[in-house]
Residue frames relative to the residue before (quaternion, step in Angstrom):
aa qw qx qy qz dx dy dz
M 1.0000 0.0000 0.0000 0.0000 0.00 0.00 0.00
E 0.1509 -0.7894 0.5907 0.0717 3.55 -1.05 0.87
I 0.0628 -0.7689 0.6353 0.0355 3.49 -0.88 0.96
K 0.1520 -0.7635 0.6263 0.0412 3.46 -1.02 1.02
V 0.1626 -0.7325 0.6583 0.0606 3.58 -0.99 1.01
F 0.1951 -0.7988 0.5677 0.0387 3.54 -0.56 1.26
G 0.4737 0.6707 -0.5103 0.2556 3.55 -0.92 0.78
P 0.5380 -0.6618 0.4043 0.3303 3.63 -1.10 0.65
G 0.6855 -0.4929 0.2952 0.4472 3.66 1.10 -0.17
C 0.3593 0.7252 -0.5077 0.2953 3.54 1.29 0.35
A 0.7233 -0.4237 0.3220 0.4400 3.60 -1.40 0.16
K 0.7174 0.4760 -0.2946 0.4147 3.60 0.73 -0.90
C 0.5759 0.5622 -0.3283 0.4945 3.52 1.34 -0.56
A 0.6619 0.5023 -0.3029 0.4667 3.47 0.88 -0.90
E 0.6095 0.5698 -0.3092 0.4564 3.52 1.05 -0.94
A 0.6411 0.5340 -0.2873 0.4704 3.59 0.95 -1.11
E 0.6781 0.4942 -0.2911 0.4595 3.54 0.75 -1.12
N 0.6625 0.5400 -0.3050 0.4201 3.63 0.88 -0.90
L 0.6574 0.5203 -0.2647 0.4765 3.41 1.10 -0.94
V 0.6421 0.5028 -0.3158 0.4849 3.57 0.96 -0.94
R 0.6713 0.4908 -0.3173 0.4558 3.68 0.80 -0.93
K 0.6649 0.5050 -0.3161 0.4505 3.66 0.91 -0.67
V 0.6773 0.4675 -0.2990 0.4830 3.53 0.97 -0.80
A 0.6465 0.5158 -0.3339 0.4523 3.59 0.98 -0.76
A 0.6393 0.5397 -0.3075 0.4533 3.50 1.09 -0.75
A 0.6707 0.4997 -0.2703 0.4769 3.46 1.08 -0.84
K 0.6102 0.5444 -0.3576 0.4510 3.63 1.15 -0.45
G 0.2582 -0.8150 0.4874 0.1777 3.49 1.20 -0.65
E 0.5342 0.6202 -0.4131 0.3992 3.61 1.12 0.50
N 0.6315 -0.5272 0.3776 0.4250 3.50 -1.25 0.05
I 0.2122 0.7746 -0.5550 0.2168 3.60 0.15 1.29
T 0.1868 -0.7479 0.6332 0.0699 3.51 -1.05 0.96
V 0.1506 -0.7726 0.6150 0.0475 3.51 -0.84 1.08
Q 0.0085 -0.7948 0.6062 -0.0259 3.61 -0.76 1.01
K 0.2943 -0.7298 0.5938 0.1680 3.53 -1.00 0.95
V 0.0942 -0.8057 0.5827 0.0487 3.73 -0.68 0.96
S 0.0693 -0.8185 0.5702 -0.0116 3.55 -0.62 1.08
D 0.4967 0.6492 -0.4026 0.4121 3.65 1.37 -0.17
L 0.4304 -0.7243 0.4865 0.2314 3.55 -0.72 1.26
K 0.6266 0.5603 -0.3171 0.4392 3.58 1.04 -0.76
E 0.6482 0.4877 -0.2937 0.5057 3.55 0.99 -0.93
M 0.6336 0.5333 -0.3578 0.4314 3.64 0.94 -0.80
M 0.6656 0.5241 -0.2863 0.4476 3.52 0.85 -1.02
A 0.6259 0.5729 -0.2980 0.4373 3.44 1.05 -0.96
A 0.7084 0.4390 -0.2408 0.4974 3.46 1.10 -0.84
G 0.4800 -0.6589 0.4125 0.4066 3.69 1.33 -0.13
V 0.4340 0.6806 -0.4843 0.3375 3.56 1.04 0.58
M 0.0713 -0.8404 0.5369 -0.0213 3.51 -0.61 1.13
S 0.7636 0.2124 -0.1027 0.6010 3.44 1.41 -0.47
T 0.1510 -0.8318 0.5290 0.0737 3.54 -0.69 0.87
P 0.5259 -0.1482 -0.8344 -0.0722 1.62 -2.44 0.86
A 0.1581 -0.7395 0.6516 0.0598 3.39 -1.48 0.48
I 0.1036 -0.7987 0.5902 0.0552 3.52 -1.10 0.71
A 0.1049 -0.7689 0.6305 0.0168 3.58 -0.98 1.00
I 0.1122 -0.7278 0.6715 0.0830 3.58 -1.14 0.80
D 0.8555 -0.0904 -0.0134 0.5097 3.40 -1.01 1.24
G 0.7689 -0.4150 0.1891 0.4480 3.61 0.87 1.11
V 0.6551 0.4834 -0.3221 0.4831 3.62 1.24 -0.09
V 0.3756 -0.7201 0.5430 0.2135 3.67 -0.60 1.23
K 0.2074 -0.8075 0.5479 0.0686 3.53 -0.76 1.06
V 0.8078 -0.0171 0.0543 0.5867 3.49 1.06 -0.75
T 0.0272 -0.7931 0.6061 0.0541 3.68 -1.09 0.54
G 0.8394 0.3025 -0.1674 0.4193 3.52 -1.14 0.44
R 0.7698 0.2046 -0.1428 0.5875 3.63 1.27 0.20
V 0.4872 -0.6472 0.5107 0.2881 3.47 -1.36 0.46
P 0.2645 -0.7660 0.5436 0.2187 3.75 -0.31 0.93
S 0.5868 -0.5539 0.4774 0.3477 3.41 -1.56 0.32
K 0.6473 -0.4751 0.4095 0.4332 3.60 -1.30 0.21
E 0.6555 0.5288 -0.3336 0.4237 3.56 0.88 -0.86
E 0.6237 0.5561 -0.3169 0.4487 3.54 1.04 -0.76
I 0.6530 0.5218 -0.2668 0.4797 3.45 1.05 -1.08
A 0.6351 0.5206 -0.3075 0.4808 3.59 0.92 -0.95
T 0.6905 0.5029 -0.2947 0.4282 3.59 0.78 -0.89
W 0.6289 0.5177 -0.3021 0.4952 3.55 1.14 -0.74
I 0.6542 0.4928 -0.3228 0.4744 3.58 0.87 -0.81
D 0.6490 0.5247 -0.3256 0.4444 3.54 0.91 -0.95
G 0.6521 0.5139 -0.3249 0.4529 3.57 0.99 -0.95
A 0.6925 0.4914 -0.2950 0.4381 3.61 0.88 -0.88
T 0.5947 0.5489 -0.3317 0.4847 3.53 1.22 -0.65
S 0.6770 0.4824 -0.3154 0.4577 3.62 0.73 -0.94
R 0.7155 0.4821 -0.2808 0.4204 3.67 0.98 -0.60
S 0.6216 0.5580 -0.3285 0.4408 3.48 1.37 -0.55
G 0.6350 0.5459 -0.3716 0.4009 3.71 0.95 -0.25
D 0.7551 -0.3367 0.3295 0.4560 3.48 -1.42 -0.63
C 0.2693 -0.8131 0.4820 0.1842 3.60 -0.14 1.32
A 0.5430 0.6280 -0.3755 0.4121 3.60 1.15 -0.56
S 0.7510 0.3602 -0.2340 0.5014 3.64 0.94 -0.81
C 0.7288 0.4095 -0.2763 0.4741 3.70 0.91 -0.58
K 0.3346 -0.7684 0.5005 0.2170 3.63 1.15 -0.24
C 0.3376 0.7600 -0.5063 0.2284 3.71 1.02 0.48
C 0.7787 0.2456 -0.1493 0.5577 3.46 1.23 -0.46
N 0.5299 -0.6164 0.3926 0.4303 3.43 1.37 0.45
G 0.6823 -0.5215 0.2577 0.4428 3.55 1.06 0.71
N 0.6047 0.5451 -0.3314 0.4768 3.57 1.32 -0.03
S 0.0791 -0.8270 0.5566 -0.0079 3.57 -0.14 1.31
């Protein structure tokens, strides 16, 4: 799983990155966290307000710092979709 934290380096962006790293570490899964400060990359991802967080290319939040609980829920949701859909029924067997 890849999580990107978008932001130029402001205090709120640093706070969002710190929270994401803490939750990812607590999950103990194969999670890569990347900080993205490049404006062109942000715009290519559709991010117009920071901080923003994307998980596996899907932007989950923009313009605010999410809670640890929100981040954990997003990670859990992305993890459940990345496995064998036929056995977990997350997509009704339709991957």
